[in-house]
N, CA, C and O atoms as a DFTB+ gen file, in Angstrom:
752 C
 N C O
     1  1      12.644     -28.686     -10.230
     2  2      11.645     -27.722     -11.507
     3  2      12.732     -26.756     -12.296
     4  3      13.858     -26.678     -11.804
     5  1      12.397     -25.926     -13.653
     6  2      13.335     -25.755     -14.108
     7  2      12.228     -24.200     -13.979
     8  3      11.084     -23.962     -14.366
     9  1      13.178     -23.469     -13.306
    10  2      12.334     -21.984     -13.680
    11  2      12.810     -21.154     -15.254
    12  3      13.903     -20.986     -15.795
    13  1      11.787     -20.872     -15.523
    14  2      11.759     -20.197     -16.922
    15  2      12.406     -18.873     -16.560
    16  3      11.854     -18.288     -15.629
    17  1      13.614     -18.192     -17.179
    18  2      14.024     -16.824     -17.139
    19  2      13.025     -15.882     -17.653
    20  3      13.202     -14.728     -17.263
    21  1      11.803     -16.114     -18.595
    22  2      10.963     -14.919     -18.662
    23  2      10.155     -15.013     -17.956
    24  3       9.503     -13.999     -18.206
    25  1       9.517     -15.652     -16.973
    26  2       8.733     -15.400     -16.006
    27  2       9.035     -14.645     -14.636
    28  3       8.340     -14.618     -13.620
    29  1      10.639     -13.853     -14.965
    30  2      11.240     -13.291     -13.859
    31  2      11.513     -11.661     -14.358
    32  3      11.059     -11.149     -15.382
    33  1      11.892     -11.377     -13.911
    34  2      12.770      -9.844     -14.350
    35  2      13.742     -10.136     -14.909
    36  3      13.967     -11.343     -14.829
    37  1      14.740      -9.365     -15.680
    38  2      16.053     -10.092     -16.080
    39  2      16.727      -9.928     -15.175
    40  3      16.446      -9.163     -14.253
    41  1      18.044     -10.806     -15.273
    42  2      19.342     -11.394     -13.977
    43  2      18.807     -12.569     -13.477
    44  3      19.721     -13.265     -13.034
    45  1      17.913     -12.999     -13.376
    46  2      17.508     -13.976     -13.038
    47  2      16.922     -13.455     -11.741
    48  3      16.850     -12.270     -11.415
    49  1      16.380     -14.857     -10.815
    50  2      15.601     -15.193      -9.784
    51  2      15.992     -14.453      -8.391
    52  3      15.161     -14.249      -7.506
    53  1      17.208     -14.117      -8.315
    54  2      17.742     -13.336      -7.003
    55  2      17.123     -12.090      -6.865
    56  3      16.604     -11.862      -5.772
    57  1      17.053     -11.070      -7.904
    58  2      16.490      -9.486      -7.668
    59  2      15.309      -9.548      -7.207
    60  3      14.778      -8.874      -6.324
    61  1      14.809     -10.598      -7.997
    62  2      12.791     -10.741      -7.639
    63  2      12.699     -11.146      -6.292
    64  3      11.790     -10.640      -5.635
    65  1      13.461     -11.964      -5.736
    66  2      13.472     -12.493      -4.545
    67  2      13.710     -11.428      -3.604
    68  3      12.850     -11.153      -2.767
    69  1      14.678     -10.876      -3.662
    70  2      15.309      -9.479      -2.889
    71  2      14.350      -8.250      -3.058
    72  3      14.232      -7.397      -2.178
    73  1      13.580      -8.211      -4.413
    74  2      12.796      -6.918      -3.920
    75  2      11.431      -7.837      -3.063
    76  3      10.615      -7.100      -2.509
    77  1      11.238      -9.004      -2.975
    78  2      10.035      -9.576      -2.234
    79  2      10.428      -9.190      -0.905
    80  3       9.481      -9.061      -0.130
    81  1      11.529      -8.980      -0.455
    82  2      11.937      -9.002       0.810
    83  2      11.757      -7.337       1.342
    84  3      11.519      -7.062       2.519
    85  1      11.883      -6.510       0.474
    86  2      11.803      -5.051       1.046
    87  2      10.302      -4.462       1.302
    88  3       9.361      -5.209       1.033
    89  1      10.084      -3.388       1.718
    90  2       8.629      -2.531       1.859
    91  2       7.874      -2.918       0.328
    92  3       8.432      -2.768      -0.759
    93  1       6.922      -3.279       0.464
    94  2       6.240      -3.256      -1.282
    95  2       4.703      -2.744      -0.701
    96  3       4.024      -3.186       0.226
    97  1       4.464      -1.618      -1.661
    98  2       2.932      -1.321      -1.342
    99  2       2.255      -1.565      -2.525
   100  3       2.474      -1.414      -3.726
   101  1       0.963      -2.179      -1.505
   102  2       0.141      -2.865      -2.784
   103  2      -1.299      -2.010      -2.468
   104  3      -1.541      -1.483      -1.382
   105  1      -2.157      -1.988      -3.595
   106  2      -3.082      -1.029      -4.042
   107  2      -4.475      -2.424      -3.942
   108  3      -4.137      -3.532      -4.359
   109  1      -5.438      -2.315      -3.581
   110  2      -6.322      -3.478      -4.001
   111  2      -7.863      -2.350      -4.404
   112  3      -8.461      -1.435      -3.839
   113  1      -7.963      -3.045      -5.588
   114  2      -9.301      -2.202      -6.040
   115  2     -10.386      -2.832      -6.061
   116  3     -10.153      -3.991      -6.403
   117  1     -11.771      -2.612      -5.814
   118  2     -12.825      -3.174      -5.478
   119  2     -13.934      -2.222      -6.847
   120  3     -14.545      -1.162      -6.712
   121  1     -13.848      -2.948      -7.828
   122  2     -14.418      -2.305      -8.615
   123  2     -15.777      -2.056      -8.606
   124  3     -16.556      -2.927      -8.218
   125  1     -16.086      -1.175      -8.915
   126  2     -17.980      -0.923      -9.090
   127  2     -18.294       0.552      -9.911
   128  3     -17.689       1.595      -9.663
   129  1     -19.303       0.420     -10.875
   130  2     -19.365       1.859     -11.662
   131  2     -19.868       3.144     -10.786
   132  3     -19.538       4.205     -11.317
   133  1     -20.694       3.310      -9.389
   134  2     -20.851       4.115      -8.995
   135  2     -20.122       4.089      -8.094
   136  3     -20.139       5.244      -7.667
   137  1     -19.219       3.300      -7.272
   138  2     -17.979       2.949      -5.733
   139  2     -17.044       2.383      -6.548
   140  3     -17.455       1.356      -7.088
   141  1     -15.988       2.680      -6.808
   142  2     -14.948       1.992      -6.987
   143  2     -14.284       1.885      -5.356
   144  3     -14.543       3.006      -4.917
   145  1     -13.848       1.420      -4.676
   146  2     -12.889       0.941      -3.305
   147  2     -11.995       0.955      -3.799
   148  3     -11.704       0.336      -4.822
   149  1     -11.157       1.879      -3.002
   150  2      -9.440       1.144      -2.880
   151  2      -8.935       1.091      -1.422
   152  3      -9.368       1.792      -0.507
   153  1      -7.982       0.186      -1.334
   154  2      -7.221       0.433      -0.167
   155  2      -5.493       0.376      -0.440
   156  3      -5.126      -0.121      -1.504
   157  1      -4.662       0.783       0.332
   158  2      -3.516       0.374       0.261
   159  2      -2.209       0.261       1.439
   160  3      -1.546       1.145       1.982
   161  1      -2.183      -0.821       1.524
   162  2      -1.271      -1.918       2.262
   163  2       0.543      -1.388       2.029
   164  3       1.010      -0.729       1.100
   165  1       1.204      -1.928       3.162
   166  2       2.711      -1.793       2.829
   167  2       2.665      -3.440       3.589
   168  3       1.846      -3.890       4.390
   169  1       3.365      -3.811       3.237
   170  2       4.246      -5.271       3.376
   171  2       5.474      -5.524       3.189
   172  3       6.026      -5.513       2.088
   173  1       6.078      -5.809       4.413
   174  2       8.136      -6.297       4.849
   175  2       7.673      -7.059       5.911
   176  3       7.145      -6.915       7.013
   177  1       8.309      -8.440       4.717
   178  2       8.071      -9.851       5.084
   179  2       6.800      -9.929       5.515
   180  3       5.786      -9.734       4.846
   181  1       6.919     -10.358       7.192
   182  2       5.232     -11.039       7.487
   183  2       4.488      -9.386       8.544
   184  3       3.830      -9.238       9.574
   185  1       4.960      -8.695       7.746
   186  2       4.428      -7.019       8.693
   187  2       3.508      -6.796       7.400
   188  3       3.697      -7.127       6.230
   189  1       2.321      -6.042       8.090
   190  2       1.133      -5.479       7.150
   191  2       0.773      -4.396       8.073
   192  3       0.613      -4.403       9.293
   193  1       0.675      -3.383       7.118
   194  2       0.546      -2.246       7.614
   195  2      -0.310      -1.304       6.150
   196  3      -0.150      -1.128       4.942
   197  1      -1.043      -1.002       7.013
   198  2      -2.262      -0.056       6.535
   199  2      -1.571       1.625       6.348
   200  3      -0.844       2.383       6.989
   201  1      -2.576       1.607       4.611
   202  2      -1.186       3.082       4.446
   203  2      -2.664       4.016       4.342
   204  3      -2.583       5.148       4.818
   205  1      -3.986       3.606       3.754
   206  2      -4.692       4.826       3.296
   207  2      -5.742       3.456       2.563
   208  3      -5.421       2.290       2.334
   209  1      -7.384       4.338       2.282
   210  2      -7.806       3.631       1.830
   211  2      -9.339       4.788       1.332
   212  3      -9.524       5.943       1.717
   213  1     -10.046       4.125       0.579
   214  2     -11.211       5.529       0.083
   215  2     -11.648       4.968      -0.855
   216  3     -11.272       3.846      -1.194
   217  1     -12.607       5.705      -1.509
   218  2     -13.581       5.932      -2.432
   219  2     -13.698       6.283      -3.502
   220  3     -13.555       7.500      -3.392
   221  1     -13.930       5.993      -4.911
   222  2     -13.842       7.029      -5.805
   223  2     -15.227       6.859      -6.484
   224  3     -15.476       5.748      -6.951
   225  1     -16.176       7.865      -6.590
   226  2     -17.662       7.576      -6.713
   227  2     -18.067       8.485      -8.378
   228  3     -17.441       9.466      -8.778
   229  1     -18.476       8.257      -8.631
   230  2     -19.169       8.222     -10.529
   231  2     -20.206       9.081     -10.076
   232  3     -20.435       9.140      -8.868
   233  1     -21.025       9.920     -11.085
   234  2     -22.386      10.496     -10.740
   235  2     -23.238       9.472     -11.802
   236  3     -23.102       9.283     -13.011
   237  1     -24.308       8.817     -10.664
   238  2     -25.170       7.914     -11.706
   239  2     -25.738       8.561     -12.823
   240  3     -25.854       8.022     -13.924
   241  1     -26.149       9.888     -12.512
   242  2     -26.417      10.480     -13.414
   243  2     -26.273      11.262     -14.501
   244  3     -27.201      11.868     -15.038
   245  1     -24.739      11.279     -14.974
   246  2     -24.239      11.584     -16.147
   247  2     -24.455      10.320     -16.986
   248  3     -25.306       9.485     -16.682
   249  1     -23.520      10.193     -18.232
   250  2     -23.834       9.085     -19.212
   251  2     -22.546       7.986     -18.704
   252  3     -21.862       8.159     -17.695
   253  1     -22.412       6.798     -19.699
   254  2     -21.451       6.148     -18.883
   255  2     -19.693       6.629     -19.294
   256  3     -18.880       6.894     -18.409
   257  1     -19.449       6.655     -20.382
   258  2     -18.304       7.231     -20.488
   259  2     -18.002       7.934     -19.699
   260  3     -16.816       7.921     -19.369
   261  1     -18.980       8.917     -19.000
   262  2     -18.518      10.767     -18.404
   263  2     -18.103       9.669     -16.738
   264  3     -17.333      10.132     -15.896
   265  1     -18.713       8.373     -16.566
   266  2     -18.683       7.533     -15.057
   267  2     -17.597       7.083     -14.855
   268  3     -16.979       7.050     -13.791
   269  1     -17.150       6.520     -16.371
   270  2     -16.322       5.652     -16.692
   271  2     -14.836       6.513     -16.392
   272  3     -13.993       6.192     -15.554
   273  1     -14.781       7.614     -17.263
   274  2     -13.378       9.031     -17.154
   275  2     -13.361       9.496     -16.045
   276  3     -12.233       9.913     -15.786
   277  1     -14.481       9.720     -14.764
   278  2     -14.252      10.185     -13.259
   279  2     -13.370       8.821     -12.861
   280  3     -12.257       9.022     -12.377
   281  1     -13.827       7.416     -13.047
   282  2     -13.223       6.429     -11.927
   283  2     -11.648       6.115     -12.404
   284  3     -10.702       5.765     -11.699
   285  1     -11.704       6.401     -14.076
   286  2     -10.489       6.666     -14.419
   287  2      -9.653       7.739     -13.692
   288  3      -8.616       7.391     -13.126
   289  1      -9.972       8.770     -13.682
   290  2      -9.166       9.879     -13.540
   291  2      -8.970       9.762     -11.906
   292  3      -7.849       9.799     -11.399
   293  1     -10.096       9.628     -11.192
   294  2      -9.749       9.171      -9.331
   295  2      -8.578       8.248      -9.291
   296  3      -7.519       8.407      -8.682
   297  1      -9.064       6.964     -10.268
   298  2      -7.891       6.090      -9.825
   299  2      -6.280       6.203     -10.159
   300  3      -5.259       5.700      -9.691
   301  1      -6.554       7.015     -11.088
   302  2      -4.587       7.863     -11.915
   303  2      -4.739       8.449     -10.338
   304  3      -4.174       7.628      -9.617
   305  1      -5.190       9.364      -9.667
   306  2      -4.850      10.324      -8.834
   307  2      -4.314       9.689      -7.526
   308  3      -3.473      10.116      -6.735
   309  1      -5.130       8.406      -7.525
   310  2      -4.651       7.795      -6.418
   311  2      -3.286       7.319      -6.135
   312  3      -2.627       7.672      -5.158
   313  1      -2.913       6.521      -7.023
   314  2      -1.544       5.927      -7.676
   315  2      -0.739       6.905      -7.816
   316  3       0.270       6.812      -7.116
   317  1      -0.822       7.907      -8.535
   318  2       0.313       8.815      -8.420
   319  2       0.265       9.490      -6.881
   320  3       1.260      10.106      -6.498
   321  1      -0.705       9.387      -6.156
   322  2      -0.440      10.197      -4.952
   323  2       0.626       9.057      -3.607
   324  3       1.655       9.227      -2.952
   325  1      -0.407       7.929      -3.779
   326  2       0.469       6.556      -2.773
   327  2       1.295       6.017      -3.417
   328  3       2.017       5.325      -2.698
   329  1       1.514       5.992      -4.280
   330  2       2.830       5.464      -5.722
   331  2       3.075       3.975      -4.470
   332  3       3.771       3.933      -3.456
   333  1       2.049       2.760      -5.185
   334  2       1.647       1.603      -4.547
   335  2       2.918       0.695      -6.237
   336  3       2.966       1.034      -7.420
   337  1       3.462      -0.112      -5.703
   338  2       4.092      -1.344      -6.353
   339  2       3.379      -1.729      -7.167
   340  3       3.255      -1.482      -8.367
   341  1       2.626      -2.699      -6.124
   342  2       1.394      -3.782      -7.286
   343  2       0.120      -3.332      -6.813
   344  3      -0.050      -2.450      -5.972
   345  1      -0.776      -4.001      -7.413
   346  2      -1.930      -3.947      -7.386
   347  2      -2.248      -5.116      -7.837
   348  3      -1.630      -5.825      -8.631
   349  1      -3.822      -5.405      -6.988
   350  2      -4.391      -6.137      -7.179
   351  2      -6.341      -6.208      -6.926
   352  3      -6.926      -5.748      -5.945
   353  1      -6.893      -6.800      -7.932
   354  2      -8.201      -6.309      -8.405
   355  2      -9.420      -7.677      -8.636
   356  3      -9.317      -8.648      -9.387
   357  1     -10.687      -7.270      -7.580
   358  2     -11.116      -8.053      -7.623
   359  2     -11.694      -8.803      -8.612
   360  3     -12.370      -7.932      -9.160
   361  1     -11.944     -10.025      -9.353
   362  2     -12.590     -10.728     -10.074
   363  2     -13.811     -10.321     -10.094
   364  3     -14.142      -9.821      -9.019
   365  1     -15.003     -10.339     -11.265
   366  2     -16.087      -9.934     -11.555
   367  2     -16.670     -11.062     -11.759
   368  3     -16.253     -11.900     -12.559
   369  1     -18.071     -11.233     -10.789
   370  2     -18.735     -12.402     -11.116
   371  2     -20.125     -11.693     -11.901
   372  3     -20.383     -10.544     -12.259
   373  1     -20.739     -12.779     -11.956
   374  2     -22.077     -12.949     -13.147
   375  2     -22.979     -12.967     -12.514
   376  3     -23.104     -14.004     -11.863
   377  1     -23.662     -12.304     -12.402
   378  2     -25.303     -12.224     -12.128
   379  2     -26.383     -11.843     -13.183
   380  3     -26.210     -11.525     -14.360
   381  1     -27.297     -11.929     -12.624
   382  2     -28.921     -12.144     -13.146
   383  2     -29.091     -10.987     -14.634
   384  3     -29.340     -11.231     -15.814
   385  1     -28.834      -9.743     -13.923
   386  2     -28.828      -8.816     -14.785
   387  2     -27.424      -8.317     -15.953
   388  3     -26.409      -7.690     -15.649
   389  1     -27.741      -8.739     -17.028
   390  2     -26.923      -8.968     -17.986
   391  2     -26.109      -7.032     -18.155
   392  3     -24.931      -6.882     -18.479
   393  1     -26.783      -6.181     -17.942
   394  2     -26.379      -5.223     -18.602
   395  2     -25.834      -4.486     -17.050
   396  3     -25.377      -3.342     -17.055
   397  1     -25.912      -5.033     -16.182
   398  2     -25.206      -4.865     -14.999
   399  2     -23.653      -5.246     -15.154
   400  3     -22.627      -4.591     -15.337
   401  1     -23.955      -6.613     -14.996
   402  2     -23.010      -7.221     -15.392
   403  2     -21.894      -6.336     -16.450
   404  3     -20.750      -6.026     -16.120
   405  1     -22.362      -6.110     -17.417
   406  2     -21.454      -5.587     -18.474
   407  2     -21.066      -4.283     -17.909
   408  3     -19.856      -4.070     -17.988
   409  1     -21.862      -3.228     -17.285
   410  2     -21.174      -1.934     -16.891
   411  2     -20.008      -2.633     -15.792
   412  3     -18.901      -2.417     -16.286
   413  1     -19.913      -3.150     -14.898
   414  2     -19.293      -3.456     -13.710
   415  2     -18.540      -4.338     -14.435
   416  3     -17.895      -4.785     -13.486
   417  1     -18.138      -4.913     -15.349
   418  2     -17.020      -5.422     -16.122
   419  2     -16.405      -4.113     -17.067
   420  3     -15.215      -4.168     -17.378
   421  1     -17.419      -2.674     -17.618
   422  2     -16.002      -1.847     -17.931
   423  2     -15.538      -1.104     -16.930
   424  3     -14.348      -0.832     -17.087
   425  1     -16.175      -0.523     -15.637
   426  2     -15.757      -0.274     -14.668
   427  2     -14.391      -1.239     -13.815
   428  3     -13.727      -0.799     -12.876
   429  1     -14.202      -2.910     -14.583
   430  2     -13.428      -3.647     -13.540
   431  2     -12.351      -3.142     -14.968
   432  3     -11.501      -2.394     -14.484
   433  1     -12.244      -3.209     -15.649
   434  2     -11.796      -2.832     -17.127
   435  2     -10.689      -1.384     -16.425
   436  3      -9.515      -1.427     -16.059
   437  1     -11.568      -0.335     -16.456
   438  2     -10.593       0.640     -15.900
   439  2     -10.085       0.330     -14.940
   440  3      -8.894       0.472     -15.218
   441  1     -10.157      -0.100     -13.699
   442  2      -9.503      -0.617     -12.380
   443  2      -8.099      -1.472     -12.555
   444  3      -7.118      -1.354     -11.821
   445  1      -8.236      -2.471     -13.831
   446  2      -6.885      -3.110     -14.117
   447  2      -6.171      -2.152     -15.233
   448  3      -4.976      -2.351     -15.451
   449  1      -7.005      -0.897     -16.105
   450  2      -5.991       0.029     -16.867
   451  2      -5.383       0.657     -16.038
   452  3      -4.170       0.866     -16.051
   453  1      -6.115       0.999     -15.279
   454  2      -4.727       2.643     -14.397
   455  2      -3.523       1.822     -13.759
   456  3      -2.423       2.369     -13.834
   457  1      -3.574       0.899     -13.300
   458  2      -2.637       0.381     -12.854
   459  2      -1.374       0.153     -13.777
   460  3      -0.196       0.472     -13.620
   461  1      -2.232      -0.713     -15.106
   462  2      -1.154      -1.178     -15.941
   463  2      -0.505      -0.228     -16.812
   464  3       0.568      -0.503     -17.348
   465  1      -1.282       1.221     -17.038
   466  2      -0.785       1.904     -17.682
   467  2       0.374       2.777     -16.537
   468  3       1.239       3.457     -17.090
   469  1       0.364       2.739     -15.148
   470  2       1.537       3.151     -14.535
   471  2       2.604       2.303     -14.098
   472  3       3.443       2.711     -13.296
   473  1       2.627       0.705     -14.761
   474  2       3.593      -0.239     -15.068
   475  2       3.383      -1.361     -13.792
   476  3       4.019      -2.399     -13.608
   477  1       2.237      -0.774     -12.954
   478  2       2.349      -1.626     -11.936
   479  2       1.869      -3.488     -12.534
   480  3       1.316      -3.571     -13.630
   481  1       2.147      -4.840     -11.707
   482  2       1.860      -5.486     -12.096
   483  2       0.533      -5.403     -11.506
   484  3       0.264      -4.508     -10.704
   485  1      -0.488      -6.472     -11.934
   486  2      -1.899      -6.268     -11.671
   487  2      -2.215      -7.914     -11.127
   488  3      -1.972      -8.818     -11.927
   489  1      -2.544      -8.123     -10.299
   490  2      -3.045      -9.366      -9.568
   491  2      -4.691      -9.626      -9.759
   492  3      -5.419      -8.643      -9.619
   493  1      -5.415     -11.177     -10.136
   494  2      -6.857     -10.907      -9.733
   495  2      -7.272     -11.719      -8.825
   496  3      -6.602     -12.750      -8.769
   497  1      -7.982     -11.658      -8.212
   498  2      -8.515     -12.442      -7.173
   499  2     -10.481     -13.175      -7.617
   500  3     -11.290     -12.630      -8.367
   501  1     -10.610     -14.053      -7.090
   502  2     -11.900     -14.116      -7.312
   503  2     -12.420     -13.593      -5.540
   504  3     -11.548     -13.459      -4.682
   505  1     -13.560     -13.405      -5.290
   506  2     -14.080     -13.335      -4.293
   507  2     -13.830     -14.384      -3.219
   508  3     -13.562     -14.054      -2.064
   509  1     -13.908     -15.463      -3.554
   510  2     -13.720     -16.299      -2.438
   511  2     -12.503     -16.602      -2.284
   512  3     -12.241     -17.100      -1.189
   513  1     -11.409     -16.439      -3.215
   514  2     -10.365     -16.674      -2.602
   515  2      -9.541     -15.307      -1.655
   516  3      -8.528     -15.353      -0.957
   517  1     -10.501     -14.092      -2.000
   518  2     -10.295     -12.996      -0.908
   519  2     -10.973     -13.268       0.533
   520  3     -10.226     -13.135       1.503
   521  1     -12.092     -13.575       0.727
   522  2     -12.689     -14.122       1.777
   523  2     -11.840     -15.397       2.846
   524  3     -11.905     -15.600       4.058
   525  1     -11.060     -16.081       1.731
   526  2     -10.160     -17.052       2.180
   527  2      -9.251     -16.825       2.806
   528  3      -8.935     -17.571       3.733
   529  1      -8.330     -15.378       2.396
   530  2      -7.318     -15.312       2.398
   531  2      -7.712     -14.502       4.026
   532  3      -6.964     -14.619       4.996
   533  1      -9.001     -13.706       4.053
   534  2      -8.907     -12.716       5.014
   535  2      -9.317     -13.347       6.298
   536  3      -8.792     -13.058       7.373
   537  1     -10.175     -14.129       6.169
   538  2     -11.589     -15.165       7.194
   539  2     -10.706     -16.102       7.367
   540  3     -10.000     -16.116       8.375
   541  1     -10.624     -16.937       6.496
   542  2     -10.198     -18.511       6.520
   543  2     -10.996     -19.109       5.844
   544  3     -10.422     -20.024       5.254
   545  1     -12.484     -19.040       5.532
   546  2     -13.363     -19.495       5.094
   547  2     -13.506     -18.665       3.628
   548  3     -13.180     -17.485       3.495
   549  1     -14.016     -19.452       2.637
   550  2     -14.489     -19.031       1.131
   551  2     -15.463     -18.184       0.794
   552  3     -15.638     -17.565      -0.256
   553  1     -16.415     -18.233       2.313
   554  2     -17.968     -18.159       2.166
   555  2     -18.173     -17.243       3.076
   556  3     -18.693     -17.884       3.989
   557  1     -18.072     -15.803       3.521
   558  2     -18.124     -15.185       4.470
   559  2     -19.113     -13.948       4.130
   560  3     -19.576     -13.723       3.011
   561  1     -19.338     -13.231       5.230
   562  2     -20.767     -12.498       5.416
   563  2     -19.345     -10.834       5.026
   564  3     -18.141     -10.909       5.274
   565  1     -19.895      -9.877       4.553
   566  2     -19.151      -8.607       4.627
   567  2     -18.714      -8.272       5.874
   568  3     -17.512      -8.089       6.069
   569  1     -19.674      -8.146       6.914
   570  2     -18.933      -7.796       7.985
   571  2     -17.669      -8.519       8.944
   572  3     -16.860      -8.083       9.763
   573  1     -17.966      -9.798       8.389
   574  2     -16.876     -10.628       9.064
   575  2     -15.428     -10.116       8.581
   576  3     -14.374      -9.905       9.181
   577  1     -15.928      -9.979       6.912
   578  2     -14.367      -9.336       6.134
   579  2     -14.057      -7.929       6.963
   580  3     -12.835      -7.792       7.032
   581  1     -14.449      -7.323       7.326
   582  2     -14.354      -6.032       7.522
   583  2     -13.838      -5.986       9.232
   584  3     -13.111      -5.116       9.712
   585  1     -14.379      -7.068       9.912
   586  2     -14.168      -7.258      11.021
   587  2     -12.755      -7.442      11.352
   588  3     -12.095      -6.804      12.173
   589  1     -12.354      -8.490      10.529
   590  2     -11.031      -9.044      10.336
   591  2      -9.930      -7.911       9.866
   592  3      -8.832      -7.604      10.329
   593  1     -10.668      -7.441       8.791
   594  2      -9.509      -6.213       7.965
   595  2      -9.179      -5.039       9.657
   596  3      -8.287      -4.255       9.979
   597  1     -10.266      -5.460      10.215
   598  2      -9.472      -4.305      11.586
   599  2      -9.116      -4.941      12.704
   600  3      -8.476      -4.314      13.548
   601  1      -9.453      -6.269      12.917
   602  2      -8.334      -6.900      13.093
   603  2      -6.815      -7.079      12.906
   604  3      -5.941      -6.991      13.769
   605  1      -6.683      -7.363      11.524
   606  2      -5.427      -7.646      10.972
   607  2      -4.385      -5.966      10.815
   608  3      -3.160      -5.967      10.699
   609  1      -5.075      -4.949      10.845
   610  2      -4.962      -3.714      10.384
   611  2      -5.662      -2.805      11.280
   612  3      -6.699      -2.382      10.769
   613  1      -5.288      -2.104      13.164
   614  2      -6.318      -1.845      13.913
   615  2      -6.571      -0.318      13.630
   616  3      -7.601       0.336      13.799
   617  1      -5.058       0.153      13.041
   618  2      -5.320       1.692      12.297
   619  2      -6.400       2.005      11.206
   620  3      -6.926       3.099      10.999
   621  1      -6.584       1.039      10.670
   622  2      -7.303       0.892       9.260
   623  2      -8.744       1.543       9.126
   624  3      -9.725       1.030       9.663
   625  1      -8.803       2.609       8.438
   626  2     -10.161       4.076       8.285
   627  2     -10.140       3.616       6.915
   628  3      -9.243       3.583       6.072
   629  1     -11.828       3.134       6.901
   630  2     -12.311       3.119       5.430
   631  2     -13.498       3.590       5.203
   632  3     -14.195       3.115       6.099
   633  1     -14.202       4.305       4.472
   634  2     -15.186       5.349       4.208
   635  2     -16.275       4.645       3.779
   636  3     -17.363       4.926       4.283
   637  1     -16.194       3.651       2.818
   638  2     -17.245       2.832       2.677
   639  2     -17.054       1.157       2.735
   640  3     -15.931       0.656       2.673
   641  1     -18.360       0.297       2.868
   642  2     -17.692      -1.272       2.584
   643  2     -17.002      -1.381       1.684
   644  3     -16.046      -2.111       1.943
   645  1     -17.011      -0.876       0.390
   646  2     -16.243      -0.829      -1.292
   647  2     -14.511      -0.399      -0.690
   648  3     -13.615      -1.170      -1.034
   649  1     -14.218       0.583       0.011
   650  2     -13.292       0.485       0.603
   651  2     -12.892      -0.595       1.742
   652  3     -11.837      -1.164       1.463
   653  1     -13.353      -0.922       2.696
   654  2     -12.939      -2.286       3.459
   655  2     -12.924      -3.363       2.559
   656  3     -12.176      -4.321       2.758
   657  1     -13.659      -3.306       1.608
   658  2     -13.438      -4.662       0.638
   659  2     -12.005      -4.711       0.137
   660  3     -11.270      -5.687       0.279
   661  1     -11.639      -3.461      -0.520
   662  2     -10.565      -3.165      -1.508
   663  2      -9.518      -3.804      -0.168
   664  3      -8.995      -4.914      -0.267
   665  1      -9.342      -2.979       0.964
   666  2      -8.217      -3.556       1.707
   667  2      -7.967      -5.402       2.164
   668  3      -7.016      -6.078       2.555
   669  1      -9.420      -5.649       1.838
   670  2      -9.698      -7.247       1.661
   671  2      -8.585      -7.659       0.831
   672  3      -7.720      -8.485       1.122
   673  1      -8.703      -6.999      -0.220
   674  2      -7.958      -7.760      -1.882
   675  2      -6.594      -7.344      -1.875
   676  3      -5.731      -8.063      -2.378
   677  1      -6.246      -5.934      -1.197
   678  2      -5.196      -5.862      -0.644
   679  2      -4.067      -6.870      -0.058
   680  3      -2.950      -7.227      -0.432
   681  1      -4.864      -7.136       0.985
   682  2      -4.233      -7.738       2.134
   683  2      -4.470      -9.291       1.450
   684  3      -3.485      -9.993       1.679
   685  1      -5.561     -10.023       0.647
   686  2      -5.311     -11.110      -0.059
   687  2      -3.980     -11.211      -1.251
   688  3      -3.453     -12.239      -1.677
   689  1      -3.729     -10.070      -1.532
   690  2      -2.165     -10.419      -2.425
   691  2      -1.454     -10.246      -1.961
   692  3      -0.493     -10.697      -2.584
   693  1      -1.121      -9.746      -0.983
   694  2      -0.143      -9.731       0.449
   695  2       0.100     -11.111       0.643
   696  3       1.075     -11.699       0.178
   697  1      -0.759     -11.608       1.308
   698  2      -0.462     -13.142       1.864
   699  2      -0.170     -14.185       0.411
   700  3       0.638     -15.114       0.447
   701  1      -0.910     -13.861      -0.713
   702  2      -0.223     -14.922      -1.937
   703  2       1.214     -14.710      -2.249
   704  3       2.096     -15.567      -2.308
   705  1       1.318     -13.261      -2.463
   706  2       2.701     -12.607      -2.344
   707  2       3.647     -13.187      -1.753
   708  3       4.692     -13.533      -2.305
   709  1       3.353     -13.359      -0.502
   710  2       4.254     -13.913       0.432
   711  2       4.896     -15.562      -0.010
   712  3       6.029     -15.995      -0.219
   713  1       3.387     -16.223      -0.015
   714  2       3.257     -17.702      -0.200
   715  2       4.179     -17.781      -1.468
   716  3       4.765     -18.862      -1.401
   717  1       4.531     -17.143      -2.518
   718  2       5.457     -16.970      -3.653
   719  2       6.882     -16.925      -3.049
   720  3       7.897     -17.621      -3.028
   721  1       6.396     -15.656      -2.533
   722  2       8.385     -15.880      -2.204
   723  2       9.166     -16.676      -1.406
   724  3      10.374     -16.878      -1.528
   725  1       8.479     -17.080      -0.653
   726  2       8.984     -18.184       0.072
   727  2       8.731     -19.865      -0.741
   728  3       9.022     -20.936      -0.208
   729  1       8.271     -19.735      -1.794
   730  2       8.540     -20.757      -2.701
   731  2       9.672     -20.690      -3.517
   732  3      10.298     -21.706      -3.820
   733  1      10.146     -18.981      -4.097
   734  2      10.783     -18.923      -4.608
   735  2      12.601     -19.423      -4.016
   736  3      13.645     -19.891      -4.472
   737  1      11.975     -18.895      -2.658
   738  2      13.538     -19.168      -1.841
   739  2      13.838     -20.362      -1.744
   740  3      15.030     -20.664      -1.693
   741  1      13.055     -21.136      -1.705
   742  2      13.163     -22.669      -1.765
   743  2      13.554     -22.707      -3.134
   744  3      14.781     -22.616      -3.164
   745  1      13.209     -22.774      -3.970
   746  2      14.515     -22.924      -5.196
   747  2      14.906     -22.365      -5.744
   748  3      14.936     -22.654      -6.941
   749  1      15.538     -21.057      -5.238
   750  2      16.669     -20.268      -5.381
   751  2      18.083     -21.213      -4.130
   752  3      19.220     -20.753      -4.026
């Protein structure tokens, strides 16, 4: 298999592989219009370390544009203070209420825009992929995810279910990037 140089940073594959072996901070984002959870982990080799987690809230009594601005400003401040290298966002699922799905999509747009504006690579994961990476199966309950997050990172603290979910998203990305590193090392 020949790797296209355009898929990797300039100077070929090795600098990309070497960067993946240094400590990398990942922010996981669980988008929501009322509450957007965020969680930051640090990965070095196989080691996973909790850095921080929390929730950005918007006032549901204000108009949509103000709520989106609050989410944007909150996430931008977190990215500025925590300095992640990569971002991962949960993909939106479609529910029965089209209006709620559209609003969630707008919040998800903010969750993808803020890291992109900060120059971070943005990965997206389906809810089932996140569950599978954290608990081993694609259809688990929230309490199972939260329990496994605490098992993987005993020092993790989170203020809401959204923050715990965001940590699970970051963990999922850490697992997927380690698989990508192994594939790149074999090819290099």
